[in-house]
Structure formats: C-alpha cells, structure tokens
N, CA, C and O atoms as a Maestro MAE file, in Angstrom:
{
 s_m_m2io_version
 :::
 2.0.0
}

f_m_ct {
 s_m_title
 :::
 protein
 m_atom[228] {
  # First column is atom index #
  i_m_mmod_type
  r_m_x_coord
  r_m_y_coord
  r_m_z_coord
  i_m_residue_number
  s_m_chain_name
  s_m_pdb_residue_name
  s_m_pdb_atom_name
  i_m_atomic_number
  :::
  1 25 0.871 -1.297 0.002 1 A "MET " " N  " 7
  2 3 -0.035 0.034 -0.034 1 A "MET " " CA " 6
  3 2 0.864 1.372 -0.343 1 A "MET " " C  " 6
  4 15 1.947 1.253 0.231 1 A "MET " " O  " 8
  5 25 0.796 2.225 -0.842 2 A "ALA " " N  " 7
  6 3 1.120 3.422 -0.982 2 A "ALA " " CA " 6
  7 2 0.980 4.391 0.051 2 A "ALA " " C  " 6
  8 15 -0.159 4.405 0.517 2 A "ALA " " O  " 8
  9 25 1.822 5.256 0.590 3 A "ALA " " N  " 7
  10 3 1.825 6.056 1.660 3 A "ALA " " CA " 6
  11 2 0.749 7.258 1.142 3 A "ALA " " C  " 6
  12 15 0.848 7.630 -0.027 3 A "ALA " " O  " 8
  13 25 -0.387 7.926 2.110 4 A "LYS " " N  " 7
  14 3 -1.209 9.103 1.661 4 A "LYS " " CA " 6
  15 2 -0.040 10.039 1.497 4 A "LYS " " C  " 6
  16 15 1.001 9.907 2.140 4 A "LYS " " O  " 8
  17 25 -0.278 11.106 0.502 5 A "LYS " " N  " 7
  18 3 0.181 12.151 0.061 5 A "LYS " " CA " 6
  19 2 -0.183 13.301 0.966 5 A "LYS " " C  " 6
  20 15 -1.324 13.731 0.795 5 A "LYS " " O  " 8
  21 25 0.482 13.840 1.813 6 A "ARG " " N  " 7
  22 3 0.132 15.113 2.399 6 A "ARG " " CA " 6
  23 2 0.083 16.456 1.506 6 A "ARG " " C  " 6
  24 15 0.840 16.821 0.607 6 A "ARG " " O  " 8
  25 25 -1.025 17.047 2.038 7 A "ILE " " N  " 7
  26 3 -1.300 18.571 1.124 7 A "ILE " " CA " 6
  27 2 -0.246 19.469 1.752 7 A "ILE " " C  " 6
  28 15 -0.022 19.553 2.959 7 A "ILE " " O  " 8
  29 25 0.261 20.011 0.952 8 A "THR " " N  " 7
  30 3 1.005 21.035 1.836 8 A "THR " " CA " 6
  31 2 -0.011 22.531 1.694 8 A "THR " " C  " 6
  32 15 -1.069 22.743 1.101 8 A "THR " " O  " 8
  33 25 0.944 23.457 2.602 9 A "LYS " " N  " 7
  34 3 0.146 24.665 2.871 9 A "LYS " " CA " 6
  35 2 -0.347 25.359 1.192 9 A "LYS " " C  " 6
  36 15 -1.498 25.574 0.813 9 A "LYS " " O  " 8
  37 25 0.542 25.520 0.664 10 A "ARG " " N  " 7
  38 3 0.984 26.085 -0.656 10 A "ARG " " CA " 6
  39 2 -0.351 25.388 -1.583 10 A "ARG " " C  " 6
  40 15 -1.187 26.106 -2.132 10 A "ARG " " O  " 8
  41 25 -0.375 24.144 -1.634 11 A "GLU " " N  " 7
  42 3 -1.254 23.432 -2.619 11 A "GLU " " CA " 6
  43 2 -2.713 23.543 -1.886 11 A "GLU " " C  " 6
  44 15 -3.640 23.151 -2.594 11 A "GLU " " O  " 8
  45 25 -3.026 23.959 -0.732 12 A "LEU " " N  " 7
  46 3 -4.230 24.151 -0.098 12 A "LEU " " CA " 6
  47 2 -4.326 25.737 -0.469 12 A "LEU " " C  " 6
  48 15 -5.299 25.919 -1.200 12 A "LEU " " O  " 8
  49 25 -3.750 26.712 -0.242 13 A "ASP " " N  " 7
  50 3 -3.987 27.952 -0.599 13 A "ASP " " CA " 6
  51 2 -4.459 27.917 -1.961 13 A "ASP " " C  " 6
  52 15 -5.400 28.634 -2.301 13 A "ASP " " O  " 8
  53 25 -3.724 26.927 -2.990 14 A "ALA " " N  " 7
  54 3 -4.122 27.068 -4.596 14 A "ALA " " CA " 6
  55 2 -5.560 26.657 -4.618 14 A "ALA " " C  " 6
  56 15 -6.439 27.142 -5.329 14 A "ALA " " O  " 8
  57 25 -5.681 25.663 -3.711 15 A "ILE " " N  " 7
  58 3 -6.732 25.045 -3.844 15 A "ILE " " CA " 6
  59 2 -8.156 26.112 -3.535 15 A "ILE " " C  " 6
  60 15 -9.271 26.092 -4.055 15 A "ILE " " O  " 8
  61 25 -7.655 26.892 -2.615 16 A "GLU " " N  " 7
  62 3 -8.965 27.899 -1.981 16 A "GLU " " CA " 6
  63 2 -9.000 28.906 -2.601 16 A "GLU " " C  " 6
  64 15 -10.092 29.475 -2.615 16 A "GLU " " O  " 8
  65 25 -7.710 29.623 -3.455 17 A "ARG " " N  " 7
  66 3 -7.878 30.591 -4.494 17 A "ARG " " CA " 6
  67 2 -8.444 30.251 -5.728 17 A "ARG " " C  " 6
  68 15 -9.024 31.091 -6.415 17 A "ARG " " O  " 8
  69 25 -8.294 28.855 -6.120 18 A "ALA " " N  " 7
  70 3 -9.055 28.244 -7.498 18 A "ALA " " CA " 6
  71 2 -10.913 28.151 -7.462 18 A "ALA " " C  " 6
  72 15 -11.627 28.270 -8.458 18 A "ALA " " O  " 8
  73 25 -11.375 27.918 -6.092 19 A "ALA " " N  " 7
  74 3 -12.588 28.069 -5.385 19 A "ALA " " CA " 6
  75 2 -13.278 29.106 -5.492 19 A "ALA " " C  " 6
  76 15 -14.403 29.154 -5.988 19 A "ALA " " O  " 8
  77 25 -12.390 30.410 -4.838 20 A "LYS " " N  " 7
  78 3 -12.640 31.579 -4.949 20 A "LYS " " CA " 6
  79 2 -12.724 32.223 -6.232 20 A "LYS " " C  " 6
  80 15 -13.506 33.145 -6.466 20 A "LYS " " O  " 8
  81 25 -11.903 31.727 -7.074 21 A "ARG " " N  " 7
  82 3 -12.210 32.511 -8.432 21 A "ARG " " CA " 6
  83 2 -13.141 31.853 -9.159 21 A "ARG " " C  " 6
  84 15 -13.714 32.502 -10.035 21 A "ARG " " O  " 8
  85 25 -13.507 30.394 -8.958 22 A "GLU " " N  " 7
  86 3 -14.638 29.777 -9.534 22 A "GLU " " CA " 6
  87 2 -16.116 30.569 -9.107 22 A "GLU " " C  " 6
  88 15 -17.081 30.535 -9.870 22 A "GLU " " O  " 8
  89 25 -16.144 31.152 -8.026 23 A "ALA " " N  " 7
  90 3 -17.174 31.443 -7.392 23 A "ALA " " CA " 6
  91 2 -17.116 32.956 -7.599 23 A "ALA " " C  " 6
  92 15 -18.190 33.411 -7.205 23 A "ALA " " O  " 8
  93 25 -16.375 33.860 -8.019 24 A "GLN " " N  " 7
  94 3 -16.399 34.993 -8.573 24 A "GLN " " CA " 6
  95 2 -16.359 35.182 -9.993 24 A "GLN " " C  " 6
  96 15 -16.634 36.312 -10.396 24 A "GLN " " O  " 8
  97 25 -16.062 34.276 -10.847 25 A "LYS " " N  " 7
  98 3 -16.694 33.806 -12.435 25 A "LYS " " CA " 6
  99 2 -18.247 33.644 -12.363 25 A "LYS " " C  " 6
  100 15 -18.985 34.359 -13.040 25 A "LYS " " O  " 8
  101 25 -18.683 32.751 -11.581 26 A "ALA " " N  " 7
  102 3 -19.822 32.126 -11.192 26 A "ALA " " CA " 6
  103 2 -20.788 33.724 -10.937 26 A "ALA " " C  " 6
  104 15 -21.929 33.867 -11.377 26 A "ALA " " O  " 8
  105 25 -20.329 34.379 -10.459 27 A "ALA " " N  " 7
  106 3 -21.062 35.732 -10.364 27 A "ALA " " CA " 6
  107 2 -20.801 36.740 -10.895 27 A "ALA " " C  " 6
  108 15 -21.156 37.802 -10.383 27 A "ALA " " O  " 8
  109 25 -20.052 36.701 -12.165 28 A "GLY " " N  " 7
  110 3 -19.923 37.807 -13.205 28 A "GLY " " CA " 6
  111 2 -19.072 38.576 -12.641 28 A "GLY " " C  " 6
  112 15 -19.066 39.657 -13.230 28 A "GLY " " O  " 8
  113 25 -18.105 38.540 -11.497 29 A "ALA " " N  " 7
  114 3 -16.912 39.489 -11.183 29 A "ALA " " CA " 6
  115 2 -16.263 39.633 -12.379 29 A "ALA " " C  " 6
  116 15 -16.068 40.807 -12.695 29 A "ALA " " O  " 8
  117 25 -15.859 38.775 -13.161 30 A "LEU " " N  " 7
  118 3 -14.521 38.565 -14.143 30 A "LEU " " CA " 6
  119 2 -14.935 38.996 -15.629 30 A "LEU " " C  " 6
  120 15 -14.161 38.832 -16.572 30 A "LEU " " O  " 8
  121 25 -16.236 39.569 -15.776 31 A "ASP " " N  " 7
  122 3 -16.718 39.699 -17.111 31 A "ASP " " CA " 6
  123 2 -16.580 41.102 -17.461 31 A "ASP " " C  " 6
  124 15 -17.541 41.791 -17.802 31 A "ASP " " O  " 8
  125 25 -15.481 41.491 -17.383 32 A "SER " " N  " 7
  126 3 -15.030 42.606 -18.091 32 A "SER " " CA " 6
  127 2 -15.861 44.218 -17.349 32 A "SER " " C  " 6
  128 15 -15.563 45.346 -17.740 32 A "SER " " O  " 8
  129 25 -17.008 43.897 -16.142 33 A "ARG " " N  " 7
  130 3 -17.914 44.609 -16.176 33 A "ARG " " CA " 6
  131 2 -17.154 45.489 -15.107 33 A "ARG " " C  " 6
  132 15 -17.292 46.708 -15.214 33 A "ARG " " O  " 8
  133 25 -16.415 45.027 -14.153 34 A "TYR " " N  " 7
  134 3 -15.860 45.463 -13.018 34 A "TYR " " CA " 6
  135 2 -14.463 45.841 -13.393 34 A "TYR " " C  " 6
  136 15 -13.810 45.013 -14.028 34 A "TYR " " O  " 8
  137 25 -13.841 47.164 -13.030 35 A "ARG " " N  " 7
  138 3 -12.446 47.790 -13.151 35 A "ARG " " CA " 6
  139 2 -11.628 47.329 -12.118 35 A "ARG " " C  " 6
  140 15 -12.266 47.519 -11.082 35 A "ARG " " O  " 8
  141 25 -10.420 46.762 -11.828 36 A "THR " " N  " 7
  142 3 -9.557 47.218 -10.672 36 A "THR " " CA " 6
  143 2 -9.311 48.317 -10.463 36 A "THR " " C  " 6
  144 15 -9.002 49.065 -11.390 36 A "THR " " O  " 8
  145 25 -9.375 48.744 -9.172 37 A "ARG " " N  " 7
  146 3 -8.621 50.099 -8.833 37 A "ARG " " CA " 6
  147 2 -6.970 50.004 -8.821 37 A "ARG " " C  " 6
  148 15 -6.279 49.194 -8.203 37 A "ARG " " O  " 8
  149 25 -6.617 50.903 -9.548 38 A "VAL " " N  " 7
  150 3 -5.263 50.873 -9.419 38 A "VAL " " CA " 6
  151 2 -4.305 52.262 -8.919 38 A "VAL " " C  " 6
  152 15 -4.023 53.227 -9.629 38 A "VAL " " O  " 8
  153 25 -3.927 52.045 -7.543 39 A "VAL " " N  " 7
  154 3 -3.443 53.540 -7.000 39 A "VAL " " CA " 6
  155 2 -1.722 53.451 -7.286 39 A "VAL " " C  " 6
  156 15 -0.838 52.605 -7.145 39 A "VAL " " O  " 8
  157 25 -1.839 54.902 -7.784 40 A "LYS " " N  " 7
  158 3 -0.216 55.060 -8.136 40 A "LYS " " CA " 6
  159 2 0.796 54.646 -7.350 40 A "LYS " " C  " 6
  160 15 0.326 54.401 -6.239 40 A "LYS " " O  " 8
  161 25 1.830 54.469 -7.380 41 A "SER " " N  " 7
  162 3 2.884 54.372 -6.412 41 A "SER " " CA " 6
  163 2 3.611 55.602 -6.271 41 A "SER " " C  " 6
  164 15 4.125 56.129 -7.257 41 A "SER " " O  " 8
  165 25 3.699 56.131 -5.053 42 A "LYS " " N  " 7
  166 3 4.175 57.549 -4.824 42 A "LYS " " CA " 6
  167 2 5.707 57.637 -4.759 42 A "LYS " " C  " 6
  168 15 6.262 58.706 -4.503 42 A "LYS " " O  " 8
  169 25 6.427 56.428 -5.008 43 A "LYS " " N  " 7
  170 3 7.820 56.068 -5.044 43 A "LYS " " CA " 6
  171 2 8.233 56.273 -6.029 43 A "LYS " " C  " 6
  172 15 9.398 56.668 -6.067 43 A "LYS " " O  " 8
  173 25 7.511 56.111 -7.248 44 A "ARG " " N  " 7
  174 3 7.797 56.476 -8.746 44 A "ARG " " CA " 6
  175 2 7.876 58.030 -9.274 44 A "ARG " " C  " 6
  176 15 6.909 58.789 -9.222 44 A "ARG " " O  " 8
  177 25 9.095 58.374 -9.760 45 A "PHE " " N  " 7
  178 3 9.215 59.693 -10.361 45 A "PHE " " CA " 6
  179 2 8.511 59.819 -11.407 45 A "PHE " " C  " 6
  180 15 8.780 59.038 -12.320 45 A "PHE " " O  " 8
  181 25 7.560 60.672 -11.595 46 A "ALA " " N  " 7
  182 3 6.993 60.596 -12.992 46 A "ALA " " CA " 6
  183 2 7.095 62.318 -13.613 46 A "ALA " " C  " 6
  184 15 6.601 63.325 -13.107 46 A "ALA " " O  " 8
  185 25 7.987 62.177 -14.974 47 A "ARG " " N  " 7
  186 3 8.193 63.478 -15.440 47 A "ARG " " CA " 6
  187 2 7.080 63.939 -15.671 47 A "ARG " " C  " 6
  188 15 6.142 63.165 -15.857 47 A "ARG " " O  " 8
  189 25 6.866 65.613 -15.728 48 A "LYS " " N  " 7
  190 3 5.794 66.116 -16.195 48 A "LYS " " CA " 6
  191 2 6.387 66.466 -17.666 48 A "LYS " " C  " 6
  192 15 7.583 66.590 -17.928 48 A "LYS " " O  " 8
  193 25 5.242 66.608 -18.621 49 A "PRO " " N  " 7
  194 3 5.587 66.989 -19.936 49 A "PRO " " CA " 6
  195 2 5.773 68.268 -20.209 49 A "PRO " " C  " 6
  196 15 5.158 69.158 -19.621 49 A "PRO " " O  " 8
  197 25 6.681 68.486 -21.170 50 A "LYS " " N  " 7
  198 3 7.397 70.238 -21.079 50 A "LYS " " CA " 6
  199 2 6.310 70.853 -21.505 50 A "LYS " " C  " 6
  200 15 5.508 71.351 -20.716 50 A "LYS " " O  " 8
  201 25 6.131 70.895 -23.062 51 A "HIS " " N  " 7
  202 3 5.225 71.529 -23.624 51 A "HIS " " CA " 6
  203 2 4.070 70.384 -24.410 51 A "HIS " " C  " 6
  204 15 4.368 69.241 -24.755 51 A "HIS " " O  " 8
  205 25 3.070 70.863 -24.531 52 A "PRO " " N  " 7
  206 3 2.255 70.090 -25.419 52 A "PRO " " CA " 6
  207 2 2.175 69.989 -26.941 52 A "PRO " " C  " 6
  208 15 1.442 70.854 -27.421 52 A "PRO " " O  " 8
  209 25 2.785 69.090 -27.904 53 A "PRO " " N  " 7
  210 3 2.676 69.102 -29.492 53 A "PRO " " CA " 6
  211 2 1.988 70.149 -29.963 53 A "PRO " " C  " 6
  212 15 0.957 70.400 -29.338 53 A "PRO " " O  " 8
  213 25 2.285 70.951 -31.026 54 A "PRO " " N  " 7
  214 3 1.571 71.919 -31.634 54 A "PRO " " CA " 6
  215 2 0.668 71.335 -32.621 54 A "PRO " " C  " 6
  216 15 0.952 70.541 -33.518 54 A "PRO " " O  " 8
  217 25 -0.591 71.904 -32.292 55 A "GLU " " N  " 7
  218 3 -1.647 71.251 -33.104 55 A "GLU " " CA " 6
  219 2 -1.638 71.797 -34.696 55 A "GLU " " C  " 6
  220 15 -1.514 72.940 -35.138 55 A "GLU " " O  " 8
  221 25 -1.798 70.664 -35.290 56 A "GLU " " N  " 7
  222 3 -1.702 71.045 -36.902 56 A "GLU " " CA " 6
  223 2 -3.031 71.326 -37.446 56 A "GLU " " C  " 6
  224 15 -3.955 70.690 -36.939 56 A "GLU " " O  " 8
  225 25 -3.287 72.091 -38.308 57 A "ALA " " N  " 7
  226 3 -4.846 72.523 -38.753 57 A "ALA " " CA " 6
  227 2 -5.016 71.268 -40.262 57 A "ALA " " C  " 6
  228 15 -6.055 71.232 -40.921 57 A "ALA " " O  " 8
  :::
 }
 m_bond[227] {
  # First column is bond index #
  i_m_from
  i_m_to
  i_m_order
  :::
  1 1 2 1
  2 2 3 1
  3 3 4 2
  4 3 5 1
  5 5 6 1
  6 6 7 1
  7 7 8 2
  8 7 9 1
  9 9 10 1
  10 10 11 1
  11 11 12 2
  12 11 13 1
  13 13 14 1
  14 14 15 1
  15 15 16 2
  16 15 17 1
  17 17 18 1
  18 18 19 1
  19 19 20 2
  20 19 21 1
  21 21 22 1
  22 22 23 1
  23 23 24 2
  24 23 25 1
  25 25 26 1
  26 26 27 1
  27 27 28 2
  28 27 29 1
  29 29 30 1
  30 30 31 1
  31 31 32 2
  32 31 33 1
  33 33 34 1
  34 34 35 1
  35 35 36 2
  36 35 37 1
  37 37 38 1
  38 38 39 1
  39 39 40 2
  40 39 41 1
  41 41 42 1
  42 42 43 1
  43 43 44 2
  44 43 45 1
  45 45 46 1
  46 46 47 1
  47 47 48 2
  48 47 49 1
  49 49 50 1
  50 50 51 1
  51 51 52 2
  52 51 53 1
  53 53 54 1
  54 54 55 1
  55 55 56 2
  56 55 57 1
  57 57 58 1
  58 58 59 1
  59 59 60 2
  60 59 61 1
  61 61 62 1
  62 62 63 1
  63 63 64 2
  64 63 65 1
  65 65 66 1
  66 66 67 1
  67 67 68 2
  68 67 69 1
  69 69 70 1
  70 70 71 1
  71 71 72 2
  72 71 73 1
  73 73 74 1
  74 74 75 1
  75 75 76 2
  76 75 77 1
  77 77 78 1
  78 78 79 1
  79 79 80 2
  80 79 81 1
  81 81 82 1
  82 82 83 1
  83 83 84 2
  84 83 85 1
  85 85 86 1
  86 86 87 1
  87 87 88 2
  88 87 89 1
  89 89 90 1
  90 90 91 1
  91 91 92 2
  92 91 93 1
  93 93 94 1
  94 94 95 1
  95 95 96 2
  96 95 97 1
  97 97 98 1
  98 98 99 1
  99 99 100 2
  100 99 101 1
  101 101 102 1
  102 102 103 1
  103 103 104 2
  104 103 105 1
  105 105 106 1
  106 106 107 1
  107 107 108 2
  108 107 109 1
  109 109 110 1
  110 110 111 1
  111 111 112 2
  112 111 113 1
  113 113 114 1
  114 114 115 1
  115 115 116 2
  116 115 117 1
  117 117 118 1
  118 118 119 1
  119 119 120 2
  120 119 121 1
  121 121 122 1
  122 122 123 1
  123 123 124 2
  124 123 125 1
  125 125 126 1
  126 126 127 1
  127 127 128 2
  128 127 129 1
  129 129 130 1
  130 130 131 1
  131 131 132 2
  132 131 133 1
  133 133 134 1
  134 134 135 1
  135 135 136 2
  136 135 137 1
  137 137 138 1
  138 138 139 1
  139 139 140 2
  140 139 141 1
  141 141 142 1
  142 142 143 1
  143 143 144 2
  144 143 145 1
  145 145 146 1
  146 146 147 1
  147 147 148 2
  148 147 149 1
  149 149 150 1
  150 150 151 1
  151 151 152 2
  152 151 153 1
  153 153 154 1
  154 154 155 1
  155 155 156 2
  156 155 157 1
  157 157 158 1
  158 158 159 1
  159 159 160 2
  160 159 161 1
  161 161 162 1
  162 162 163 1
  163 163 164 2
  164 163 165 1
  165 165 166 1
  166 166 167 1
  167 167 168 2
  168 167 169 1
  169 169 170 1
  170 170 171 1
  171 171 172 2
  172 171 173 1
  173 173 174 1
  174 174 175 1
  175 175 176 2
  176 175 177 1
  177 177 178 1
  178 178 179 1
  179 179 180 2
  180 179 181 1
  181 181 182 1
  182 182 183 1
  183 183 184 2
  184 183 185 1
  185 185 186 1
  186 186 187 1
  187 187 188 2
  188 187 189 1
  189 189 190 1
  190 190 191 1
  191 191 192 2
  192 191 193 1
  193 193 194 1
  194 194 195 1
  195 195 196 2
  196 195 197 1
  197 197 198 1
  198 198 199 1
  199 199 200 2
  200 199 201 1
  201 201 202 1
  202 202 203 1
  203 203 204 2
  204 203 205 1
  205 205 206 1
  206 206 207 1
  207 207 208 2
  208 207 209 1
  209 209 210 1
  210 210 211 1
  211 211 212 2
  212 211 213 1
  213 213 214 1
  214 214 215 1
  215 215 216 2
  216 215 217 1
  217 217 218 1
  218 218 219 1
  219 219 220 2
  220 219 221 1
  221 221 222 1
  222 222 223 1
  223 223 224 2
  224 223 225 1
  225 225 226 1
  226 226 227 1
  227 227 228 2
  :::
 }
}
C-alpha cells in the first residue's frame, strides 16, 4: 500500500484561490464589467511633459 500524500499549505492555498475564483466567475465579477482600482505608487518619479505638441490645422 502506498503512503498517503500530504497536502502542503501552498497546495491548500492554491485550491482555496481556485475555488474563490470560480465563485467570482459564477457571480460575473470577471466578465469585464468591473475594473480593478489601481493606486499609483508615490515612490516612482513621474516627469511632467514640458510642452504639448503644436496642433496642426
């Protein structure tokens, strides 16, 4: 008889995440109606544009 394989904490977390994602899919949360909120990092330096390009007629 083969010994039983123990489920590691990492595998258990993956199973829980997959179940949660399936529930979200069933609820319609991942069908692009909802957008994730992204907060810009204050640690990155963002340069301001010097001058807008001239508009051509």
